[in-house]
C-alpha positions, 0 to 999 in steps of 0.5 A: 475496508477501513482507513488508518493513518500511521505516524512514524517516529523516524523516517522509513525506507522500507516497510512491509504491511501485511493483513491476516486472517482476512476474508478474499476481497477484504481491504483497508486504506492505509496512509503512511509518511513516506518522504522519498518520491523514489520508491516501488511497492510490491504485492506479494513481495517474493513474487515481485508483483509491482503496484502502479501509481494512480493520479488521485486517492479517488482512483486508489480507492476504486482500484482492486488493490493493484495500485497506490497513490503518492501525495508528494506535497504532503509526502504521504503514500496511500496503499489499499492492500486487498486480500485476493480471492485465493488467499486469507492474507495480503502483503505489501512491501515499500521499498527504495527504487 
């Protein structure tokens, strides 16, 4: 997987991240400025699968895509969308809690 940082011109309250046309197991690390500590991250947002917070970036990097890491000091949300075995895409939705 690759790593990407995202810069925004205005604060985002809701964001959708999509990987398309990717092989199962493909992943990326994505770091997004996010100022609100009150949010939830949903995988496959139409099904409501909530991701769980982990305590470090290292834990997130070792995960299977079922978690996220929020660095409250830097106000950065770190995500790792992973394409599941039976799909060619991955979707994440970040929204206020």
